N, CA and C of each residue as an Amber inpcrd file, in Angstrom:
protein
   288
 -37.2150000   4.2410000 -33.1410000 -36.4480000   3.2070000 -33.7730000
 -35.6710000   2.3870000 -32.6990000 -35.7970000   1.1250000 -32.7400000
 -35.1090000   0.2130000 -31.8000000 -33.6240000   0.2110000 -32.0930000
 -32.8290000   0.1560000 -31.0180000 -31.3770000   0.0850000 -31.1790000
 -30.8920000  -1.1510000 -30.4590000 -29.7970000  -1.6910000 -31.0520000
 -29.1640000  -2.8830000 -30.5150000 -27.7070000  -2.5500000 -30.2740000
 -27.1520000  -3.1050000 -29.2430000 -25.7470000  -2.7660000 -28.8780000
 -24.8990000  -4.0180000 -28.8510000 -23.7250000  -3.9190000 -29.4600000
 -22.6830000  -4.8990000 -29.2940000 -21.7180000  -4.2450000 -28.3360000
 -21.3000000  -4.9900000 -27.2600000 -20.5210000  -4.3200000 -26.2140000
 -19.4100000  -5.2570000 -25.7750000 -18.3420000  -4.6310000 -25.2210000
 -17.2450000  -5.3600000 -24.6430000 -17.0640000  -4.9350000 -23.2210000
 -17.0060000  -5.8800000 -22.3180000 -16.7270000  -5.6670000 -20.9240000
 -15.2950000  -6.1200000 -20.6240000 -14.6390000  -5.5160000 -19.6220000
 -13.2880000  -5.9400000 -19.2420000 -13.1920000  -5.9450000 -17.7510000
 -12.3170000  -6.8150000 -17.2270000 -12.1030000  -6.8870000 -15.7980000
 -11.1330000  -5.7460000 -15.3850000 -10.2710000  -5.3420000 -16.2540000
  -9.2860000  -4.2350000 -16.0380000  -8.5860000  -4.0200000 -17.4040000
  -7.7400000  -3.0190000 -17.4510000  -6.9630000  -2.7760000 -18.7260000
  -6.1940000  -4.0100000 -19.0910000  -6.3530000  -4.4710000 -20.3160000
  -5.7160000  -5.6910000 -20.8100000  -6.0310000  -6.9690000 -20.0100000
  -7.1910000  -6.9070000 -19.3080000  -7.5870000  -8.0850000 -18.5440000
  -8.5310000  -8.9960000 -19.3400000  -9.3010000  -9.7020000 -18.5920000
 -10.2920000 -10.6090000 -19.2100000 -11.3590000  -9.8140000 -19.8550000
 -11.7500000 -10.1940000 -21.0500000 -12.8600000  -9.4820000 -21.7990000
 -13.9930000 -10.3960000 -22.1750000 -15.1390000  -9.7450000 -22.3910000
 -16.3850000 -10.4720000 -22.7490000 -17.0780000  -9.6350000 -23.8030000
 -17.5660000 -10.2730000 -24.8150000 -18.3640000  -9.6050000 -25.8760000
 -19.7830000 -10.0460000 -25.7490000 -20.7150000  -9.0700000 -25.8110000
 -22.1240000  -9.4050000 -25.7540000 -22.9600000  -8.5310000 -26.6180000
 -24.2910000  -8.7930000 -26.5730000 -25.2600000  -8.0520000 -27.3980000
 -26.4890000  -7.8430000 -26.5570000 -27.1490000  -6.6760000 -26.7180000
 -28.3990000  -6.3510000 -25.9400000 -29.2160000  -5.3430000 -26.6380000
 -30.4710000  -5.1940000 -26.2770000 -31.2940000  -4.1690000 -26.7820000
 -31.4470000  -3.0170000 -25.7660000 -30.9370000  -3.2170000 -24.5410000
 -30.9950000  -2.2340000 -23.5040000 -29.6420000  -2.2100000 -22.7760000
 -28.7160000  -1.3800000 -23.2550000 -27.3820000  -1.4060000 -22.7900000
 -27.2400000  -1.0370000 -21.3140000 -27.8950000   0.0080000 -20.8670000
 -27.7590000   0.4180000 -19.4780000 -28.2540000  -0.6480000 -18.5500000
 -29.3960000  -1.2060000 -18.8340000 -29.9480000  -2.3080000 -17.9790000
 -29.0460000  -3.5180000 -17.9790000 -28.5340000  -3.8760000 -19.1360000
 -27.7110000  -5.1050000 -19.2120000 -26.3860000  -4.9120000 -18.4610000
 -25.7510000  -3.7700000 -18.6160000 -24.4860000  -3.5520000 -17.9020000
 -24.7490000  -3.4820000 -16.3660000 -25.8570000  -2.8600000 -15.9710000
 -26.2250000  -2.8470000 -14.5870000 -26.3410000  -4.3040000 -14.0360000
 -26.9850000  -5.1710000 -14.8050000 -27.1320000  -6.5810000 -14.4070000
 -25.7490000  -7.2080000 -14.2230000 -24.8790000  -6.9640000 -15.1460000
 -23.5070000  -7.5030000 -15.0790000 -22.8430000  -6.9640000 -13.7750000
 -22.8840000  -5.6830000 -13.6000000 -22.2070000  -5.0540000 -12.4570000
 -22.7420000  -5.5520000 -11.0770000 -24.0000000  -5.8690000 -11.0090000
 -24.6150000  -6.3340000  -9.7670000 -24.5490000  -7.8330000  -9.6380000
 -23.8940000  -8.4910000 -10.5820000 -23.7770000  -9.9700000 -10.5940000
 -25.1660000 -10.6270000 -10.5680000 -26.1220000 -10.0710000 -11.3080000
 -27.4180000 -10.6490000 -11.4080000 -27.5000000 -11.7580000 -12.4550000
 -26.4550000 -11.8810000 -13.2620000 -26.3980000 -12.8820000 -14.3160000
 -25.2990000 -13.9210000 -13.9870000 -25.7270000 -15.1170000 -13.7850000
 -24.7190000 -16.1650000 -13.5660000 -23.9600000 -16.4210000 -14.8600000
 -22.7050000 -16.7290000 -14.7260000 -21.8850000 -17.0620000 -15.9490000
 -20.5610000 -16.4400000 -15.9200000 -20.0410000 -16.2370000 -17.1020000
 -18.6600000 -15.8160000 -17.3220000 -18.3370000 -14.5130000 -16.5850000
 -19.1390000 -13.4700000 -16.8120000 -18.8060000 -12.1890000 -16.2590000
 -18.8340000 -12.1330000 -14.7000000 -19.7000000 -12.9260000 -14.1300000
 -19.8440000 -12.9930000 -12.6880000 -18.6560000 -13.7830000 -12.1820000
 -18.3370000 -14.9070000 -12.8000000 -17.2520000 -15.7920000 -12.3370000
 -15.9140000 -15.0800000 -12.3840000 -15.6670000 -14.3280000 -13.4550000
 -14.3400000 -13.6850000 -13.6690000 -14.3120000 -12.1860000 -13.3590000
 -15.3940000 -11.6640000 -12.7360000 -15.4420000 -10.2320000 -12.3390000
 -15.1950000  -9.3110000 -13.5110000 -15.8990000  -9.5100000 -14.5920000
 -15.7680000  -8.7040000 -15.7770000 -16.9120000  -7.7580000 -15.8630000
 -16.7360000  -6.5090000 -15.4270000 -17.8560000  -5.5860000 -15.2420000
 -17.6970000  -4.1940000 -15.8830000 -16.5320000  -3.8640000 -16.3770000
 -16.3460000  -2.4960000 -16.9550000 -16.6850000  -2.4180000 -18.4140000
 -17.5940000  -1.5410000 -18.7760000 -17.9750000  -1.3740000 -20.1700000
 -16.9050000  -0.5480000 -20.8740000 -16.0880000  -1.1620000 -21.7040000
 -14.9940000  -0.5020000 -22.3520000 -15.1870000  -0.1560000 -23.7950000
 -16.2520000  -0.7600000 -24.3970000 -16.5160000  -0.4930000 -25.8360000
 -17.9860000  -0.8440000 -26.1230000 -18.6160000  -0.1300000 -26.9840000
 -19.9280000  -0.4760000 -27.4720000 -20.1310000   0.1810000 -28.8080000
 -21.0080000  -0.4130000 -29.6160000 -21.4050000   0.1740000 -30.8750000
 -22.9090000  -0.0610000 -31.0290000 -23.5670000   0.8310000 -31.7960000
 -25.0140000   0.8400000 -31.9240000 -25.3750000   0.3620000 -33.3170000
 -26.3920000  -0.4840000 -33.3470000 -26.9560000  -1.0120000 -34.6240000
 -28.4590000  -0.8190000 -34.6340000 -29.0580000  -0.6100000 -35.7910000
 -30.5000000  -0.4380000 -35.8770000 -31.2060000  -1.7340000 -36.3270000
 -30.4010000  -2.6910000 -36.7820000 -31.0010000  -3.9710000 -37.1880000
 -30.4290000  -5.1240000 -36.3100000 -31.2440000  -5.9430000 -35.7980000
 -30.8320000  -6.9910000 -34.9070000 -29.8980000  -7.9680000 -35.6370000
 -30.2050000  -8.2680000 -36.8790000 -29.3890000  -9.2020000 -37.6360000
 -27.9710000  -8.6620000 -37.7990000 -27.8650000  -7.3770000 -38.0800000
 -26.5560000  -6.7200000 -38.1830000 -25.8000000  -6.7670000 -36.8670000
 -26.4430000  -6.5620000 -35.7650000 -25.8020000  -6.6280000 -34.4710000
 -25.3170000  -8.0270000 -34.1330000 -26.1500000  -8.9980000 -34.4310000
 -25.7780000 -10.3970000 -34.1930000 -24.5440000 -10.8110000 -35.0640000
 -24.5710000 -10.3910000 -36.2920000 -23.4530000 -10.7070000 -37.1650000
 -22.1870000 -10.0820000 -36.6560000 -22.2580000  -8.8210000 -36.2050000
 -21.1030000  -8.0770000 -35.7170000 -20.6010000  -8.7320000 -34.3850000
 -21.4950000  -9.1240000 -33.5160000 -21.0700000  -9.7840000 -32.2710000
 -20.2820000 -11.0700000 -32.5810000 -20.8080000 -11.8560000 -33.4710000
 -20.1640000 -13.1370000 -33.8440000 -18.8360000 -12.8410000 -34.4720000
 -18.7470000 -11.8070000 -35.3100000 -17.4660000 -11.4410000 -35.9530000
 -16.4190000 -11.0900000 -34.8860000 -16.7760000 -10.2380000 -33.9620000
 -15.7980000  -9.8490000 -32.9490000 -15.4230000 -10.9950000 -32.0650000
 -16.3760000 -11.8660000 -31.7050000 -16.0720000 -13.0100000 -30.9050000
 -15.0240000 -13.9190000 -31.5770000 -15.0480000 -14.0180000 -32.8600000
 -14.1110000 -14.8550000 -33.6450000 -12.7270000 -14.2340000 -33.7650000
 -12.6430000 -12.9350000 -33.5670000 -11.3600000 -12.2520000 -33.6630000
 -10.3380000 -12.7350000 -32.6150000  -9.0780000 -12.6440000 -32.9310000
  -8.0670000 -12.9440000 -31.9380000  -8.0320000 -11.7980000 -30.8910000
  -7.4460000 -12.0800000 -29.8190000  -7.3960000 -11.1140000 -28.6600000
  -6.7540000  -9.7890000 -29.0930000  -5.7160000  -9.8490000 -29.8640000
  -4.9960000  -8.6180000 -30.2920000  -5.9510000  -7.6740000 -31.0130000
  -6.7550000  -8.1830000 -31.9070000  -7.6860000  -7.3780000 -32.6630000
  -8.7700000  -6.7750000 -31.7250000  -9.2280000  -7.4990000 -30.7720000
 -10.2410000  -7.0180000 -29.8270000  -9.6000000  -5.8520000 -28.9840000
  -8.3940000  -6.0580000 -28.5510000  -7.7600000  -5.0210000 -27.7520000
  -7.5600000  -3.7650000 -28.5790000  -7.2160000  -3.9080000 -29.8460000
  -7.0570000  -2.7500000 -30.7390000  -8.3390000  -1.9950000 -30.9280000
  -9.4600000  -2.7750000 -31.0870000 -10.7630000  -2.1390000 -31.1830000
 -11.1130000  -1.2730000 -29.9840000 -10.8210000  -1.8240000 -28.8260000
 -11.1210000  -1.0970000 -27.6000000 -10.2730000   0.1570000 -27.5160000
  -8.9650000   0.0200000 -27.7700000  -8.0400000   1.1160000 -27.5940000
  -8.1890000   2.2460000 -28.6420000  -8.7400000   1.8510000 -29.7970000
  -9.0370000   2.9520000 -30.8070000 -10.1150000   3.9030000 -30.3430000
 -11.0640000   3.4190000 -29.6500000 -12.1990000   4.2480000 -29.1560000
 -12.0550000   4.6700000 -27.6640000 -11.3480000   3.8740000 -26.8960000
 -11.2350000   4.1200000 -25.4670000  -9.8490000   3.7960000 -24.9890000
  -8.8350000   4.6140000 -25.3160000  -7.4570000   4.3230000 -25.0020000
  -7.1820000   4.2220000 -23.5150000  -7.9980000   4.8680000 -22.6860000
  -7.8060000   4.8520000 -21.2390000  -8.5400000   3.6840000 -20.5620000
  -9.2470000   2.9020000 -21.3090000 -10.0740000   1.7840000 -20.8160000
 -11.0290000   2.2530000 -19.7230000 -11.5920000   3.4670000 -19.9100000
 -12.5490000   4.0040000 -18.9520000 -13.8240000   3.1660000 -18.9620000
 -14.5040000   3.1460000 -17.8260000 -15.7550000   2.4600000 -17.7150000
 -16.8610000   3.4050000 -18.3320000 -17.3020000   3.1260000 -19.4850000
 -18.2430000   4.0070000 -20.2380000 -19.5950000   4.0130000 -19.5860000
 -19.9140000   3.0350000 -18.7750000 -21.2220000   2.9160000 -18.0790000
 -21.4230000   4.1490000 -17.2010000 -20.3780000   4.5980000 -16.5560000
 -20.4350000   5.7610000 -15.6140000 -21.0050000   6.9730000 -16.2940000
 -20.5810000   7.1730000 -17.5840000 -20.9940000   8.3380000 -18.3440000
 -22.4730000   8.1580000 -18.8250000 -22.8220000   6.9350000 -19.1410000
 -24.1830000   6.6540000 -19.6860000 -25.2340000   6.6720000 -18.6220000
 -24.9530000   6.1870000 -17.4590000 -25.9610000   5.9580000 -16.4320000
 -26.3490000   7.1840000 -15.6440000 -25.7580000   8.3490000 -15.9990000
 -26.0570000   9.5700000 -15.2430000 -27.3300000  10.2140000 -15.6890000
């Protein structure tokens, strides 16, 4: 079964954040970390995976990504801190 991921990257705790979606989380975060993707995350050095959630339907994942992007910053920070209060880079755990 295919999985889709809605994820949040951060530059540091309470720093700049980015919300994205992908079908291959490890590959996509690697691309962000290596600055292989021009754009926001490269420009602002936003590379730490601080939150992600898994969806089985692409439409569901797209809807959720759009929902989170519309949220105010306070709500996004709360979402991160509920699952990852230390703002740890979750990529390090996944990529092993």
